[in-house]
Every structure is written in structure tokens, then in C-alpha cells.
N, C-alpha and C positions, 0 to 999 in steps of 0.2 A: 517438644524435645525429642531428637531422633534417640534411637536404643544405642548405647554404648555397648561394645562388643564385651564378651565375655574374660578377654585378655588384657583388656584396657585397664589401667591402675585406677581405683578409687582411692583408695587411702594411703597417699604417700607417707605418714608418719610411720603407719604399721606395715605398709607394703603388702595390702589386701587389694585383690582385684574385683572388678564388678560381680564375674562370674560367682565367687567366694559369697559374696552377699547376699547374691540372686539364691543362691543354694542355701544359706542358714536361715532366709527369710522364708523359703518354701517349704525347708525340712521342718523348721520349728512353728511354721505358722504366727512366726514374729510380729509384733503390732507396734515396737516402738524404739526410735533408735538406740534406748538404753541396752535393750534386750540384744540389738544386733552387736553392739560393742561387746556386751558379755558373752557371745557367741562366739566371736571372731576377731575383736579387737577395733574392728574399723572404728573412726570415730572419738577413738580416746588419746588421740595426740590434741593437733592444733585447732580440731572439730570443723575444719574449712568444708570437709566431704559430708559435714551432717544434711543439708539440703538434699544432696543426692540419695543420701541412705532415706531419707524420707520419702521422697519421689519413689523408690525403689518399693519400698512398703505400701505405696498408696499403688502402685502399679500391679504388685500383687493382689491386693484387697479387690481392685477391679476386677482382674482376671478372674478371684476367685468368687466374688460375686456372679458374675456371668456363665462360671461354670455350675454355680447351685441353680440359677435358673432355668438354665438348660436341662439341667436332670430332674429338676419340678416339672417341667414340661414331658418329659419323656416319662416320668414314673408318679403320675400327679397321686397316686393311692399310697404311695410309699411313706409319706410323712403322715398318711391318717392311723390313728391308734382307736381300736376300738373296745 
């Protein structure tokens, strides 16, 4: 699925755009649609946007995992405790 622009509407019931949802997911490291709803009210109306919210959470998790792998390669001894 192609990435939607930040200014595109995601939740029509609550007038919340993709960019707002991406921001609250990233800033709060949110992991569930319920957390997103609590943070910005997206998904609290008819819930038809819930699959998109779940996909944005999964997208964030994939990016976060990739960043962690990259950091571990860059700083292999940073996680070691002695």
C-alpha cells in the first residue's frame, strides 16, 4: 500500500489526518489502536479507519526495528553491561 500524505484525511468522523496519527504514534511509541484513539480520537467514531491505524502502527514498528538493528551494528558494545 502506498504511503498516504500527511495532510490526507484518515478519520472522517473525528477530522484527523494521517500526519497527526503518525505523529502521536511516533511521539508516544504507541502500540495499539486504542492508544491512538486515546491520544487523538482517531478511530472513536465508526471505526472504519481502524485498519489504517493498525497499518500505521505496524509501519512505525518496522521502522523502529530497523533503526535498532542499525544502532546495534554501529555500537555493538553499547548494550553490553559489565
